[in-house]
C-alpha positions as CSV (number, residue, x, y, z in Angstrom):
1,X,118.9,93.9,96.1
2,X,117.1,92.0,97.9
3,X,112.7,92.6,97.2
4,X,110.0,91.0,99.8
5,X,106.7,89.7,98.6
6,X,104.6,89.5,102.2
7,X,102.1,86.6,102.3
8,X,99.5,88.3,102.3
9,X,100.3,90.3,99.3
10,X,100.7,87.3,97.6
11,X,97.3,86.1,98.6
12,X,95.6,89.2,97.4
13,X,97.3,89.2,93.8
14,X,96.2,85.7,93.4
15,X,92.5,86.9,93.5
16,X,93.1,89.1,90.9
17,X,93.5,85.6,88.2
18,X,95.9,83.1,87.6
19,X,98.5,85.6,85.8
20,X,98.5,87.9,88.6
21,X,101.0,86.1,91.1
22,X,104.0,85.6,87.8
23,X,103.6,89.1,87.5
24,X,104.2,90.1,90.7
25,X,107.1,88.2,90.5
26,X,108.2,89.5,86.9
27,X,108.4,92.8,89.1
28,X,110.2,91.8,92.0
29,X,112.7,90.7,89.6
30,X,113.2,93.7,87.9
31,X,112.6,95.9,91.3
32,X,115.9,94.6,92.4
33,X,117.6,95.2,89.0
34,X,115.9,99.6,89.4
35,X,114.3,100.2,93.0
36,X,113.5,103.6,91.1
37,X,112.0,101.9,88.1
38,X,108.4,103.5,90.1
39,X,107.3,106.7,90.8
40,X,106.0,108.1,93.7
41,X,102.8,107.6,95.3
42,X,100.7,109.9,97.6
43,X,102.2,108.2,101.0
44,X,105.6,109.4,102.0
45,X,108.2,106.5,101.1
46,X,105.8,104.1,99.0
47,X,106.6,104.3,95.0
48,X,104.1,102.8,92.7
49,X,104.7,100.7,89.6
50,X,102.1,100.4,86.8
51,X,101.6,96.5,84.8
52,X,100.6,96.3,81.6
53,X,97.5,93.4,81.7
54,X,98.1,92.1,78.4
55,X,101.9,90.7,78.6
56,X,100.7,88.4,81.2
57,X,97.9,85.6,80.2
58,X,94.7,85.9,82.5
59,X,95.7,89.2,84.6
60,X,94.3,92.4,84.6
61,X,96.5,96.1,84.7
62,X,97.7,96.6,88.1
63,X,99.4,98.8,90.8
64,X,101.7,97.4,92.9
65,X,103.1,99.3,95.8
66,X,106.3,99.0,97.4
67,X,108.7,101.0,100.3
68,X,112.6,101.2,99.0
69,X,114.7,101.0,101.5
70,X,118.6,101.3,101.3
71,X,119.1,97.7,102.0
72,X,116.0,96.2,100.6
73,X,112.3,96.6,98.9
74,X,109.2,95.5,100.8
75,X,106.0,95.3,98.1
76,X,103.5,96.9,100.1
77,X,99.9,96.5,98.2
78,X,99.1,95.2,94.8
79,X,95.6,96.6,93.6
80,X,94.1,96.9,89.7
81,X,95.6,99.9,88.3
82,X,93.2,102.6,86.8
83,X,91.3,102.0,84.0
84,X,93.1,104.6,82.2
85,X,96.2,106.9,82.6
86,X,95.1,110.0,83.8
87,X,95.2,113.4,82.0
88,X,97.5,116.4,83.2
89,X,94.9,118.1,84.9
90,X,93.3,114.8,86.9
91,X,96.8,114.5,88.3
92,X,96.8,117.9,88.8
93,X,92.9,116.7,90.7
94,X,94.6,113.9,92.3
95,X,97.7,116.2,93.9
96,X,94.8,118.2,95.4
97,X,92.8,115.8,97.2
98,X,95.8,113.4,98.7
99,X,98.4,115.7,99.3
100,X,100.4,114.1,102.7
101,X,100.8,116.7,105.8
102,X,104.4,117.9,106.3
103,X,104.9,116.2,109.8
104,X,103.2,112.9,108.8
105,X,106.8,110.5,107.6
106,X,107.2,106.8,106.2
107,X,106.7,106.3,110.1
108,X,103.0,106.3,109.8
109,X,103.2,104.5,106.7
110,X,104.9,101.6,108.3
111,X,103.3,101.5,111.2
112,X,100.3,100.8,109.8
113,X,101.3,98.1,107.7
114,X,103.5,96.3,109.7
115,X,100.1,96.2,112.6
116,X,98.0,95.3,109.7
117,X,101.0,92.5,108.4
118,X,100.8,90.5,111.8
119,X,97.1,90.9,111.8
120,X,96.4,89.4,109.1
121,X,99.5,86.8,108.6
122,X,97.7,85.5,112.8
123,X,95.1,85.1,110.5
124,X,96.3,83.0,107.7
125,X,97.8,80.8,110.6
126,X,95.0,80.3,112.5
127,X,91.4,81.8,111.5
128,X,91.1,80.9,107.8
129,X,88.0,81.9,107.4
130,X,88.4,85.2,109.1
131,X,91.4,85.7,106.9
132,X,89.1,84.8,103.2
133,X,87.2,87.1,104.4
134,X,89.2,90.5,103.8
135,X,88.8,91.9,101.3
136,X,91.4,93.2,98.9
137,X,93.0,96.9,99.2
138,X,91.7,99.4,97.2
139,X,93.5,101.7,94.5
140,X,94.2,105.0,95.3
141,X,92.3,106.0,92.8
142,X,89.3,105.0,94.3
143,X,90.6,106.5,98.2
144,X,90.9,109.8,96.5
145,X,86.9,109.1,94.9
146,X,85.7,108.2,98.9
147,X,87.3,111.7,99.7
148,X,85.8,113.9,97.2
149,X,82.4,112.8,97.7
150,X,82.8,112.7,101.7
151,X,84.2,116.4,101.3
152,X,87.0,115.7,104.5
153,X,90.8,115.0,103.9
154,X,91.2,111.2,104.8
155,X,94.3,111.1,107.1
156,X,97.5,108.8,105.6
157,X,96.8,106.1,108.2
158,X,93.9,105.6,107.1
159,X,94.7,105.8,103.3
160,X,97.8,102.7,103.9
161,X,94.8,100.8,105.8
162,X,92.8,100.8,102.9
163,X,95.3,100.1,100.4
164,X,96.3,96.7,102.3
165,X,92.5,96.5,102.8
166,X,89.3,98.2,101.2
167,X,86.7,96.0,103.8
168,X,86.2,93.3,105.6
169,X,82.9,90.7,104.2
170,X,82.6,88.3,107.8
171,X,83.1,84.6,108.6
172,X,80.0,83.3,110.3
173,X,78.9,87.2,110.9
174,X,81.8,88.2,112.5
175,X,84.4,90.9,111.6
176,X,87.7,90.3,112.3
177,X,88.6,93.3,115.0
178,X,88.2,93.2,118.6
179,X,84.3,92.8,119.5
180,X,84.5,91.4,116.0
181,X,84.1,94.8,114.5
182,X,84.3,94.5,110.5
183,X,86.4,97.2,108.0
184,X,84.0,99.3,106.0
185,X,84.2,98.4,102.5
186,X,84.3,101.9,101.4
187,X,80.8,102.2,99.8
188,X,80.0,101.6,103.7
189,X,82.1,104.1,104.3
190,X,80.4,107.1,102.2
191,X,76.4,105.6,103.1
192,X,77.4,105.7,107.2
193,X,78.7,109.5,106.4
194,X,76.1,110.2,104.9
195,X,73.2,108.7,106.8
196,X,74.7,110.3,109.7
197,X,75.4,113.8,108.2
198,X,71.5,114.3,107.3
199,X,71.0,112.7,111.3
200,X,73.0,115.7,112.1
201,X,70.8,118.2,109.5
202,X,67.7,117.6,111.0
203,X,68.7,118.2,114.8
204,X,70.9,121.4,113.2
205,X,67.3,122.6,112.5
206,X,66.8,121.7,116.2
207,X,68.8,123.1,117.6
208,X,68.3,126.5,115.9
209,X,65.8,127.3,118.7
210,X,67.7,125.6,121.6
211,X,70.0,127.8,123.6
212,X,73.8,126.2,123.1
213,X,74.3,124.0,126.1
214,X,71.1,122.4,125.3
215,X,71.9,121.5,121.5
216,X,72.8,118.3,120.1
217,X,75.1,117.0,118.2
218,X,75.3,113.2,116.7
219,X,77.9,113.7,114.3
220,X,80.6,116.1,113.1
221,X,82.1,116.4,109.3
222,X,85.4,115.3,110.6
223,X,84.2,112.4,111.6
224,X,85.1,109.0,109.1
225,X,83.8,105.8,109.8
226,X,85.9,102.8,110.6
227,X,84.9,99.6,111.3
228,X,81.0,98.6,112.2
229,X,79.7,96.6,115.0
230,X,79.2,93.2,112.6
231,X,79.5,92.7,108.8
232,X,75.2,93.2,109.2
233,X,75.0,95.6,111.4
234,X,75.5,99.2,110.2
235,X,74.7,101.1,112.8
236,X,77.1,101.4,114.8
237,X,80.8,101.3,115.3
238,X,83.5,103.4,115.0
239,X,85.2,106.7,112.9
240,X,87.8,108.7,112.9
241,X,88.4,112.0,113.7
242,X,89.8,113.0,111.8
243,X,90.7,116.8,113.9
244,X,92.1,114.4,117.2
245,X,93.5,111.4,115.7
246,X,91.6,109.5,117.9
247,X,88.5,106.7,117.3
248,X,85.7,106.8,118.9
249,X,82.2,105.5,118.5
250,X,78.9,105.9,117.2
251,X,75.4,104.3,117.7
252,X,72.6,103.9,117.1
253,X,71.8,105.5,120.0
254,X,74.0,108.4,119.1
255,X,75.6,107.4,122.1
256,X,79.6,108.7,122.2
257,X,80.4,108.1,125.8
258,X,82.7,105.1,124.9
259,X,85.1,107.2,122.8
260,X,88.1,104.9,122.3
261,X,90.9,106.9,122.9
262,X,92.9,105.3,120.7
263,X,94.7,106.5,117.1
264,X,94.3,103.8,114.8
265,X,98.2,102.8,114.8
266,X,97.8,102.1,118.5
267,X,94.5,100.0,118.0
268,X,95.8,98.5,115.3
269,X,98.9,97.7,117.2
270,X,97.0,96.5,120.2
271,X,94.7,94.4,118.0
272,X,98.1,92.6,117.0
273,X,99.6,92.1,120.5
274,X,96.7,90.6,121.7
275,X,96.4,88.1,118.9
276,X,100.0,87.1,119.8
277,X,99.9,86.9,123.0
278,X,96.8,86.6,123.8
279,X,96.9,86.2,127.9
280,X,98.3,89.8,128.0
281,X,95.2,91.1,126.2
282,X,93.8,94.1,128.2
283,X,90.3,94.3,126.2
284,X,89.1,91.1,125.0
285,X,90.2,88.1,124.5
286,X,90.5,86.6,121.4
287,X,89.6,83.2,120.5
288,X,87.9,80.8,117.9
289,X,85.4,78.9,116.7
290,X,86.6,76.5,113.8
291,X,87.9,78.8,111.2
292,X,86.9,81.9,112.7
293,X,88.3,84.4,115.3
294,X,86.3,85.3,117.9
295,X,86.5,87.9,120.6
296,X,85.2,87.0,123.8
297,X,82.8,89.7,124.0
298,X,81.3,88.9,121.0
299,X,80.1,85.4,122.3
300,X,76.9,83.9,121.5
301,X,75.9,81.8,124.4
302,X,74.1,79.5,122.4
303,X,77.9,78.9,120.9
304,X,80.0,79.0,123.9
305,X,80.5,75.4,124.7
306,X,82.8,75.8,121.0
307,X,84.7,78.6,121.7
308,X,88.3,78.0,122.0
309,X,90.8,79.5,124.1
310,X,93.7,80.5,122.2
311,X,96.1,80.3,125.5
312,X,94.6,76.2,125.7
313,X,94.6,76.2,122.4
314,X,98.8,76.8,122.8
315,X,99.6,74.8,125.8
316,X,98.2,71.4,124.1
């Protein structure tokens, strides 16, 4: 059985310690002999293997998630394992916290993972500073804890994205998504959600005395913050509407007219397409300033002369 370890996963493992890449290879060898050794996770088609860090020098306990297909295995993520094995009650609680909707299949997992892999592979090869700013993936326990804190069911596609990368610290103050938006770390997701929910609570008090047509809504409980307009500016960005599945925009002015009207999958796929074929980018054009990905819409006028169009670079 062929076991694939994408470069992004190898790089993520290296950040956990010098022994982690070796441990990952050891797991790959075991999976080649026993593809069913992992236990099913809450993500369709994804199984998880726990690695005992004490067996490997300079390696913490790890959770390795993989996709088993008839003729191949692909390791999809590596993350820190929970500090202790959960008891039966904890397992039951996590089962309730991260269920998979019946009509969501492994296709969603693959679409998000493939799109994000295309983005990160491009960053690794062309914008190493932006690539280095991406955080490693979260684990299911962290996502479950966030879901419990928000009190909102986190969609599978967003869970998958966070398992692959749990935030973007930015390069030169710029995230890697179009407009140089940055994927929010999980703690920032919770902070933004609290802030906007509190703002809406204050408005609800005022709305009580207004006619229905004049009530103001700036935030809904089912909106989950996904990306900020920059790593340091978290007062505006994109949220995922869990009821519709579409992305929308929040801003400091509570202006929601600029809705993206994309699902998270199409947003990531269009981002990957724009990087791989910049001449065909429909909304924003990617380029480089040194080792940082800089989208045309976010160019600082003082640095515009340094901005290099990707199509020009490829023709040289």
